[in-house]
NUTIRO-612402 format. One line per field, with one value per residue (C-alpha): residue in three letters; x, y, z. Coordinates in pm, 1 decimal, always signed. Layout:
! NUTIRO-612402
residu <- c(ALA:...)
east <- c(X:...)
north <- c(Y:...)
up <- c(Z:...)
This chain:
! NUTIRO-612402
residu <- c(UNK:UNK:UNK:UNK:UNK:UNK:UNK:UNK:UNK:UNK:UNK:UNK:UNK:UNK:UNK:UNK:UNK:UNK:UNK:UNK:UNK:UNK:UNK:UNK:UNK:UNK:UNK:UNK:UNK:UNK:UNK:UNK:UNK:UNK:UNK:UNK:UNK:UNK:UNK:UNK:UNK:UNK:UNK:UNK:UNK:UNK:UNK:UNK:UNK:UNK:UNK:UNK:UNK:UNK:UNK:UNK:UNK:UNK:UNK:UNK:UNK:UNK:UNK:UNK:UNK:UNK:UNK:UNK:UNK:UNK:UNK:UNK:UNK:UNK:UNK:UNK:UNK:UNK:UNK:UNK:UNK:UNK:UNK:UNK:UNK:UNK:UNK:UNK:UNK:UNK:UNK:UNK:UNK:UNK:UNK:UNK:UNK:UNK:UNK:UNK:UNK:UNK:UNK:UNK:UNK:UNK:UNK:UNK:UNK:UNK:UNK:UNK:UNK:UNK:UNK:UNK:UNK:UNK:UNK:UNK:UNK:UNK:UNK:UNK:UNK:UNK:UNK:UNK:UNK:UNK:UNK:UNK:UNK:UNK:UNK:UNK:UNK:UNK:UNK:UNK:UNK:UNK:UNK:UNK:UNK:UNK:UNK:UNK:UNK:UNK:UNK:UNK:UNK:UNK:UNK:UNK:UNK:UNK:UNK:UNK:UNK:UNK:UNK:UNK:UNK:UNK:UNK:UNK:UNK:UNK:UNK:UNK:UNK:UNK:UNK:UNK:UNK:UNK:UNK:UNK:UNK:UNK:UNK:UNK:UNK:UNK:UNK:UNK:UNK:UNK:UNK:UNK:UNK:UNK:UNK:UNK:UNK:UNK:UNK:UNK:UNK:UNK:UNK:UNK:UNK:UNK:UNK:UNK:UNK:UNK:UNK:UNK:UNK:UNK:UNK:UNK:UNK:UNK:UNK:UNK:UNK:UNK:UNK:UNK:UNK:UNK:UNK:UNK:UNK:UNK:UNK:UNK:UNK:UNK:UNK:UNK:UNK:UNK:UNK:UNK:UNK:UNK:UNK:UNK:UNK:UNK)
east <- c(-251.8:-295.8:+29.6:+85.8:+389.7:+612.2:+915.9:+1179.3:+1534.4:+1603.0:+1281.5:+1388.1:+1149.5:+849.8:+506.2:+304.3:+389.4:+291.9:-19.4:-149.8:-60.2:-273.4:-550.4:-569.8:-580.2:-824.4:-1066.7:-1049.6:-907.1:-782.2:-524.6:-356.4:+2.0:+188.3:+568.7:+855.4:+1057.6:+1372.6:+1515.0:+1847.1:+1742.9:+1405.9:+1526.2:+1457.7:+1081.7:+992.2:+1176.4:+993.4:+654.6:+769.2:+889.8:+566.3:+262.7:+29.2:+159.4:-146.1:-39.6:+248.1:+312.3:+618.9:+829.1:+1163.2:+1342.1:+1125.9:+802.6:+921.6:+1152.4:+871.6:+675.5:+892.1:+763.5:+390.7:+158.1:-106.5:-119.2:-427.8:-493.1:-313.0:-0.9:+6.0:-36.9:+221.5:+474.9:+481.4:+327.7:+307.5:+58.5:+48.7:-221.3:-149.1:-451.9:-438.6:-61.8:-56.3:+81.4:-145.1:-14.5:-202.1:-112.0:-275.8:-39.9:-254.6:-570.2:-378.3:-202.5:-508.9:-733.0:-461.4:-352.4:-698.2:-768.8:-553.3:-551.8:-658.8:-748.6:-405.3:-227.0:-236.5:+135.8:+350.8:+710.1:+753.4:+1083.1:+1213.7:+1143.8:+1106.0:+806.1:+625.1:+661.7:+476.0:+167.8:+192.1:+214.9:-95.8:-296.5:-172.9:-264.5:-609.1:-665.4:-526.2:-241.9:+61.5:+391.7:+765.6:+974.1:+1288.5:+1589.3:+1957.7:+2039.9:+1884.8:+1758.7:+1478.3:+1156.5:+1322.8:+1484.2:+1759.0:+1739.8:+1970.6:+1693.0:+1448.6:+1490.5:+1311.2:+1083.7:+994.8:+925.4:+715.9:+487.6:+478.8:+287.1:+248.4:+574.0:+570.4:+869.3:+865.7:+1229.4:+1346.1:+1538.3:+1471.3:+1348.9:+1464.8:+1750.1:+1875.4:+1651.3:+1881.0:+1862.8:+1654.8:+1585.7:+1793.1:+1557.2:+1535.5:+1313.3:+1322.6:+1077.2:+804.4:+491.7:+152.4:+28.2:+240.5:+146.6:+434.0:+350.5:+608.8:+555.8:+794.4:+605.4:+890.7:+960.9:+612.4:+763.8:+1068.3:+1299.5:+1136.1:+796.8:+933.3:+1095.4:+777.9:+573.6:+815.8:+733.0:+358.6:+309.5:+44.9:+215.1:+119.2:+313.6:+250.6:+90.7:-269.4:-158.9:-15.0:-331.2:-549.0:-325.2:-292.1:-670.3:-704.4:-445.9:-648.4:-961.2:-774.5:-644.7:-992.0:-1195.0:-1362.0:-1133.3:-1282.3)
north <- c(-2543.3:-2189.8:-1995.2:-1621.8:-1423.9:-1119.6:-1040.1:-782.1:-765.8:-788.9:-893.8:-886.6:-593.0:-768.9:-723.5:-918.6:-1281.4:-1247.5:-1051.4:-1310.9:-1603.8:-1442.0:-1361.7:-1719.3:-1856.7:-1602.9:-1618.8:-1995.1:-1968.2:-2315.0:-2437.0:-2098.4:-2001.0:-1669.8:-1683.5:-1439.7:-1473.2:-1260.4:-1245.4:-1072.2:-966.5:-906.3:-1132.7:-1425.2:-1357.0:-1582.9:-1876.0:-1814.2:-1847.7:-2138.3:-2335.5:-2275.6:-2354.2:-2291.1:-1935.1:-1719.6:-1376.8:-1176.4:-840.7:-640.2:-423.3:-239.9:-228.6:-386.1:-184.4:-18.8:-291.5:-548.9:-371.3:-533.4:-877.2:-800.5:-926.3:-670.5:-354.4:-200.2:+170.9:+293.6:+86.9:+206.7:+565.7:+581.4:+319.9:+127.4:-206.0:-369.2:-651.2:-922.3:-1176.2:-1475.4:-1546.5:-1827.1:-1809.5:-1432.7:-1181.3:-881.0:-586.0:-370.5:-96.7:-123.7:+134.5:+409.2:+305.3:+225.4:+562.2:+770.9:+605.6:+624.4:+981.9:+1140.4:+1051.6:+1341.8:+1561.9:+1919.9:+2221.0:+2382.3:+2083.8:+2216.5:+2194.7:+1888.1:+1772.1:+1412.5:+1271.9:+1008.9:+926.3:+545.8:+326.7:+418.1:+788.6:+733.6:+610.5:+912.8:+1149.3:+993.0:+1053.4:+1410.7:+1493.6:+1338.8:+1551.1:+1869.1:+1901.0:+2074.3:+1902.8:+1901.6:+1585.8:+1578.6:+1353.8:+1333.4:+1444.5:+1749.9:+1695.5:+1805.7:+1839.1:+1722.7:+1935.4:+1823.4:+1811.3:+2115.6:+2309.0:+2247.2:+2578.8:+2681.0:+2901.3:+2615.1:+2381.9:+2655.5:+2677.0:+2303.7:+2174.3:+1814.0:+1615.3:+1253.2:+1023.0:+750.2:+648.9:+362.4:+610.2:+528.6:+174.3:-92.2:-166.9:+174.7:+359.3:+661.0:+753.3:+1057.0:+1265.2:+1585.5:+1881.6:+2198.9:+2032.7:+2343.3:+2500.1:+2245.6:+2365.3:+2239.9:+2320.7:+2041.9:+1682.3:+1433.7:+1100.9:+821.1:+514.7:+333.6:+133.8:-37.7:+121.6:+261.8:+601.8:+684.3:+969.4:+1164.1:+1134.4:+1176.5:+1509.5:+1621.8:+1535.7:+1731.0:+2039.3:+1979.1:+1834.9:+1574.1:+1243.5:+908.4:+600.9:+356.0:+74.9:+150.8:+187.6:-164.0:-311.4:-149.0:-247.2:-604.6:-645.5:-494.4:-741.6:-1028.0:-899.3:-882.4:-1239.0:-1370.7:-1197.5:-1423.5:-1481.7:-1337.1)
up <- c(-524.1:-656.8:-637.3:-597.7:-498.8:-496.9:-710.2:-625.3:-495.6:-210.9:-37.0:+327.5:+385.1:+231.1:+384.3:+129.9:+210.6:+575.9:+487.7:+243.7:+472.7:+744.5:+497.7:+369.6:+723.6:+869.4:+575.8:+531.7:+179.9:+88.3:-162.4:-203.2:-126.9:-156.5:-174.2:-208.9:-529.7:-493.5:-844.7:-908.1:-1258.7:-1423.3:-1704.8:-1467.5:-1481.7:-1779.9:-1620.5:-1292.6:-1461.1:-1676.8:-1375.8:-1183.7:-1401.6:-1106.0:-1053.8:-1133.2:-1015.3:-874.0:-716.4:-817.6:-589.8:-601.8:-842.2:-1116.1:-1142.3:-1463.3:-1601.6:-1591.9:-1867.3:-2133.8:-2028.5:-2033.5:-2306.6:-2207.5:-1997.1:-1843.1:-1900.9:-1589.6:-1655.9:-2016.3:-1897.3:-1618.3:-1725.7:-1398.8:-1299.7:-957.0:-1023.8:-1291.2:-1362.9:-1583.6:-1799.9:-2057.3:-2057.1:-2112.7:-1861.5:-1803.6:-1602.6:-1351.9:-1105.9:-764.7:-610.9:-763.1:-579.7:-262.3:-254.3:-337.9:-78.7:+186.5:+111.9:+116.5:+479.9:+602.7:+293.2:+368.9:+150.8:+197.7:+43.9:-312.4:-394.8:-341.7:-348.6:-464.8:-340.5:-582.1:-945.5:-954.4:-1026.2:-704.2:-785.9:-1113.0:-923.7:-694.1:-992.6:-1146.5:-828.0:-783.5:-1143.0:-1093.1:-782.9:-946.4:-697.9:-851.6:-777.6:-832.0:-865.3:-652.0:-713.5:-627.7:-981.3:-1143.6:-1498.1:-1728.5:-1528.6:-1206.6:-937.0:-699.2:-321.4:-318.7:-495.1:-209.3:-30.5:+289.4:+77.7:-156.2:+133.6:+290.8:-13.2:-90.7:+207.6:+88.8:+86.5:-31.0:+9.1:-257.4:-199.7:+25.4:+243.8:+607.6:+544.0:+787.1:+847.7:+729.9:+973.3:+1011.5:+642.8:+556.0:+242.8:+266.9:+314.8:+526.5:+785.8:+1006.2:+759.6:+832.8:+1012.3:+1126.2:+774.4:+627.0:+547.6:+523.4:+361.3:+352.9:+135.1:+370.9:+635.9:+821.8:+1064.4:+1121.8:+1195.3:+985.9:+1079.0:+794.1:+965.4:+1316.7:+1236.5:+1061.5:+1369.2:+1587.9:+1380.2:+1412.1:+1063.5:+986.3:+903.4:+753.6:+647.0:+364.6:+565.0:+464.6:+103.3:+117.9:+264.8:-2.1:-294.3:-164.3:-150.0:-496.6:-627.9:-481.0:-656.3:-987.6:-951.8:-879.6:-1148.9:-1405.1:-1703.7:-2019.9)
């Protein structure tokens, strides 16, 4: 039995296990299983692999996309560049890190991206935000990072004025705010300044329409959640796990 899985904490919101179970059944993929591995500390990762010799690959979610780097034997170019990893393949006992969030986000974002979306606000500064930054830089979209605490190179939510929101027409939520079961949570912004020129993208996918997206839609903004991003990154992870070992 080939084993795959997801690490993070907690994993009650996980999409991946159900997705891969359906994929294996629908595509007739035999002798494969994908499990959730909720670990309370990233230091439990070596023991997880040691106790499961058949575990070939894992995905990584909140809060370990950055912490996991210390446990990798190799990093691909994107992981080395951005400092975040959400996919590991075990090859000959070595752990090699990849980032499939980058591809997933870029392919998902571009569907509704328009010429006026040349300046962005990225809400949050965790591992997912690093993949978003990489894509924005690649596409030459200027951006500001927004966090609860103002520090070098990062503004606070209090700094997001109506004028700033007016000029930054792409707003990307990389935080878990609004994720089930905390569906009433919302990043603090002057939402009254949103217009039909805006594009609100939320990496949260459960619920399908967060309050963040719902308020954007009420103001005529284009909105999109992170569901497509998840599908794309999951398929990319599967490709990585099934490449010939060199």
